[in-house]
DRENLUMNU-914655 format. One record per residue (C-alpha): x, y, z; chain; residue number from 1. Coordinates in Angstrom, 1 decimal, padded with zeros to 4 digits. Example, Ala and Ser with C-alpha at 12.3 -4.5 7.8 and 13.67 -1.06 7.14 Angstrom:
! residues 2
NURO      px      py      pz  kette   nr
NURO   012.3  -004.5   007.8      A    1
NURO   013.7  -001.1   007.1      A    2
//
This chain:
! residues 163
NURO      px      py      pz  kette   nr
NURO  -037.6  -022.3   029.4      A    1
NURO  -036.4  -018.9   028.5      A    2
NURO  -038.0  -017.6   025.3      A    3
NURO  -036.1  -015.7   022.7      A    4
NURO  -036.6  -011.9   022.7      A    5
NURO  -038.9  -010.2   020.2      A    6
NURO  -037.1  -007.9   017.8      A    7
NURO  -039.5  -005.5   016.1      A    8
NURO  -038.3  -003.2   013.3      A    9
NURO  -039.8   000.2   014.0      A   10
NURO  -038.5   002.0   011.0      A   11
NURO  -035.6   002.1   008.5      A   12
NURO  -034.1   004.5   006.0      A   13
NURO  -031.2   004.7   003.6      A   14
NURO  -028.6   004.8   006.4      A   15
NURO  -030.3   003.6   009.6      A   16
NURO  -032.6   001.0   011.2      A   17
NURO  -034.6   001.5   014.4      A   18
NURO  -035.8  -001.6   016.3      A   19
NURO  -037.3  -002.5   019.7      A   20
NURO  -036.4  -005.4   022.0      A   21
NURO  -038.6  -007.0   024.5      A   22
NURO  -039.3  -010.3   026.2      A   23
NURO  -042.7  -012.0   026.4      A   24
NURO  -042.0  -013.5   029.9      A   25
NURO  -041.9  -012.4   033.5      A   26
NURO  -038.3  -013.5   033.8      A   27
NURO  -036.1  -010.5   034.9      A   28
NURO  -034.0  -009.3   032.0      A   29
NURO  -030.7  -007.4   032.7      A   30
NURO  -030.0  -006.6   029.0      A   31
NURO  -029.5  -007.8   025.5      A   32
NURO  -026.6  -008.6   023.2      A   33
NURO  -027.4  -007.5   019.6      A   34
NURO  -025.4  -008.3   016.4      A   35
NURO  -026.0  -006.6   013.1      A   36
NURO  -024.5  -008.5   010.2      A   37
NURO  -024.1  -007.5   006.5      A   38
NURO  -022.0  -008.9   003.7      A   39
NURO  -019.4  -006.8   001.9      A   40
NURO  -019.0  -007.5  -001.8      A   41
NURO  -020.1  -011.2  -001.3      A   42
NURO  -016.6  -011.8   000.2      A   43
NURO  -016.6  -010.6   003.7      A   44
NURO  -019.3  -010.7   006.4      A   45
NURO  -019.1  -007.7   008.8      A   46
NURO  -020.8  -007.2   012.1      A   47
NURO  -021.5  -004.6   014.7      A   48
NURO  -022.2  -005.6   018.3      A   49
NURO  -024.4  -003.6   020.7      A   50
NURO  -024.6  -004.3   024.4      A   51
NURO  -028.0  -003.0   025.6      A   52
NURO  -028.8  -002.5   029.3      A   53
NURO  -032.4  -002.9   030.7      A   54
NURO  -035.6  -004.8   030.0      A   55
NURO  -037.2  -002.9   027.1      A   56
NURO  -035.3  -000.9   024.6      A   57
NURO  -035.6   001.0   021.3      A   58
NURO  -032.3   001.1   019.4      A   59
NURO  -031.2   003.1   016.3      A   60
NURO  -028.3   001.8   014.3      A   61
NURO  -026.9   004.5   012.0      A   62
NURO  -024.1   004.9   009.4      A   63
NURO  -025.5   002.0   007.3      A   64
NURO  -025.4   001.6   003.5      A   65
NURO  -028.5   002.2   001.3      A   66
NURO  -030.2  -000.8  -000.3      A   67
NURO  -028.2  -003.4   001.7      A   68
NURO  -029.6  -006.5   003.5      A   69
NURO  -028.9  -006.5   007.2      A   70
NURO  -029.5  -009.3   009.7      A   71
NURO  -030.2  -008.4   013.3      A   72
NURO  -029.8  -011.1   015.9      A   73
NURO  -030.3  -010.7   019.7      A   74
NURO  -030.4  -012.7   022.9      A   75
NURO  -031.5  -011.6   026.3      A   76
NURO  -029.3  -011.8   029.5      A   77
NURO  -031.7  -012.9   032.3      A   78
NURO  -031.5  -013.9   035.9      A   79
NURO  -031.8  -017.6   034.7      A   80
NURO  -029.2  -017.4   032.0      A   81
NURO  -029.1  -016.4   028.3      A   82
NURO  -032.1  -016.8   026.0      A   83
NURO  -032.1  -018.3   022.6      A   84
NURO  -031.4  -016.1   019.6      A   85
NURO  -033.9  -014.1   017.6      A   86
NURO  -033.4  -012.9   014.1      A   87
NURO  -034.9  -010.3   011.7      A   88
NURO  -033.8  -009.3   008.3      A   89
NURO  -034.1  -005.8   006.9      A   90
NURO  -033.1  -004.2   003.6      A   91
NURO  -032.3  -000.5   003.9      A   92
NURO  -034.1   001.8   001.5      A   93
NURO  -032.6   003.9  -001.3      A   94
NURO  -030.2   003.1  -004.1      A   95
NURO  -027.0   001.2  -003.2      A   96
NURO  -023.9   003.4  -004.0      A   97
NURO  -021.8   002.3  -007.1      A   98
NURO  -018.8   000.2  -006.3      A   99
NURO  -015.6   002.3  -006.2      A  100
NURO  -013.0   002.0  -009.0      A  101
NURO  -009.8   000.9  -007.3      A  102
NURO  -006.2   001.4  -008.5      A  103
NURO  -003.3  -000.1  -006.6      A  104
NURO   000.3   000.9  -007.3      A  105
NURO   003.4  -000.5  -005.6      A  106
NURO   005.5   002.3  -004.1      A  107
NURO   008.3   000.0  -003.0      A  108
NURO   008.6  -003.7  -001.9      A  109
NURO   006.5  -003.1   001.3      A  110
NURO   004.1  -000.3   000.5      A  111
NURO   001.1  -000.1  -001.9      A  112
NURO  -000.7   003.1  -002.7      A  113
NURO  -004.4   002.4  -003.1      A  114
NURO  -006.7   005.1  -004.6      A  115
NURO  -010.3   004.9  -005.7      A  116
NURO  -013.3   007.0  -006.9      A  117
NURO  -016.6   007.2  -005.0      A  118
NURO  -018.8   009.5  -002.9      A  119
NURO  -017.4   011.8  -000.3      A  120
NURO  -018.3   011.7   003.4      A  121
NURO  -018.5   007.9   003.7      A  122
NURO  -016.2   005.4   005.3      A  123
NURO  -014.4   003.0   003.0      A  124
NURO  -013.1  -000.5   003.9      A  125
NURO  -009.9  -001.7   002.2      A  126
NURO  -009.4  -005.5   002.3      A  127
NURO  -006.3  -007.3   001.1      A  128
NURO  -004.8  -010.7   001.1      A  129
NURO  -002.3  -012.9  -000.8      A  130
NURO  -005.0  -015.3  -002.1      A  131
NURO  -008.7  -015.4  -003.0      A  132
NURO  -009.3  -017.9  -000.1      A  133
NURO  -007.6  -015.6   002.4      A  134
NURO  -009.4  -012.6   000.9      A  135
NURO  -012.7  -014.5   001.5      A  136
NURO  -011.9  -016.0   004.9      A  137
NURO  -009.6  -013.6   006.8      A  138
NURO  -008.3  -010.6   004.9      A  139
NURO  -006.3  -007.9   006.4      A  140
NURO  -008.3  -004.7   006.4      A  141
NURO  -008.4  -001.0   007.3      A  142
NURO  -010.8   001.8   007.0      A  143
NURO  -010.6   005.5   005.9      A  144
NURO  -012.9   008.4   004.9      A  145
NURO  -010.4   009.6   002.3      A  146
NURO  -010.0   008.3  -001.3      A  147
NURO  -006.5   006.9  -000.9      A  148
NURO  -004.3   005.1   001.6      A  149
NURO  -000.9   003.5   001.7      A  150
NURO  -001.0  -000.1   002.8      A  151
NURO   002.1  -001.8   004.3      A  152
NURO   002.5  -005.4   003.0      A  153
NURO   005.1  -008.2   003.3      A  154
NURO   007.9  -008.1   000.7      A  155
NURO   008.0  -010.7  -002.1      A  156
NURO   004.3  -011.4  -002.0      A  157
NURO   001.5  -010.6  -004.5      A  158
NURO  -001.7  -009.1  -003.0      A  159
NURO  -005.3  -008.8  -004.0      A  160
NURO  -007.2  -005.7  -002.9      A  161
NURO  -010.9  -004.8  -002.5      A  162
NURO  -012.3  -001.4  -001.5      A  163
//
């Protein structure tokens, strides 16, 4: 039986998490697959995937949000196959930024100008859909570091937007 890898959180800050990966077995490990999950505004779960080569590893994930819960899951790729998953949960330190104040204005039948307030030097995600269910399950989305963006939509539809 292949055991799950051990994920040990080494440190965390407002915008990063450092963790180590190792196996407690003599089975040869070629690498790990790591997923970092977080939830955006209780509507949309996002993830970042890392492919890590080698048997032992210390990783640092940056560009995270302050005071946000993150779930790290990992499995090892071994000579005998993939291991079971391991999980750890971490809440970054600091104060979570205030939610941006969004304004959306139709420019024409297929373009919507979205603008918002919020801190500079961060990346914003813009999520949009034609229903709450679609906004929750599979919204269209884009990212930008600016405070406005023009979104192209289908004509004759009403849209919901989140930033």
